[in-house]
C-alpha positions in Angstrom: 5.2 -2.2 -8.0 2.0 -4.0 -6.5 -1.6 -3.3 -6.3 -3.2 -2.1 -3.2 -6.9 -1.4 -2.0 -8.5 0.1 0.8 -12.1 1.2 1.7 -12.8 4.8 2.8 -15.0 5.9 5.6 -18.0 6.3 3.0 -17.5 2.4 1.5 -15.7 3.2 -1.8 -13.0 1.0 -2.8 -9.8 2.4 -4.0 -6.6 1.0 -5.8 -3.2 1.9 -5.5 0.2 1.1 -6.7 2.4 0.5 -3.7 6.4 -0.1 -3.7 8.0 -1.8 -0.8 11.1 -0.2 0.7 14.5 -1.2 -1.0 14.8 -4.7 -0.3 11.7 -5.8 1.3 8.8 -7.4 -0.4 5.0 -7.8 -0.1 3.0 -11.0 -0.1 -0.4 -11.5 -1.1 -2.6 -10.3 2.2 -0.1 -8.3 3.9 -1.5 -5.1 5.7 0.6 -1.9 4.7 1.1 1.6 6.0 1.7 4.3 3.3 4.8 5.9 3.9 4.7 8.7 1.4 3.7 9.4 -2.3 6.7 8.8 -4.8 4.5 10.1 -7.9 1.2 10.9 -8.9 0.3 7.0 -9.2 2.6 5.4 -6.9 3.1 5.2 -3.4 6.0 3.9 -0.6 4.7 1.5 1.8 6.0 -0.5 4.6 4.3 -3.8 5.9 3.0 -3.8 9.2 2.0 -5.9 11.7 -1.0 -4.3 13.2 -4.4 -6.1 12.6 
C-alpha cells in the first residue's frame, strides 16, 4: 500500500492507505479514484487521467 491524501470540502486533510489494482503501481503525484474499501484502513484505487 501507499499513502494518499485528499482535502474535504471543509479544508480538512485526510490520509489513506491506497492499494493499486493487481499488476499496477502508483507513482508520486498520480491522481487516483477510490474504487472500494478493502478493510478498515485500506482502499483499492485506480490511477485516473482526469485533472
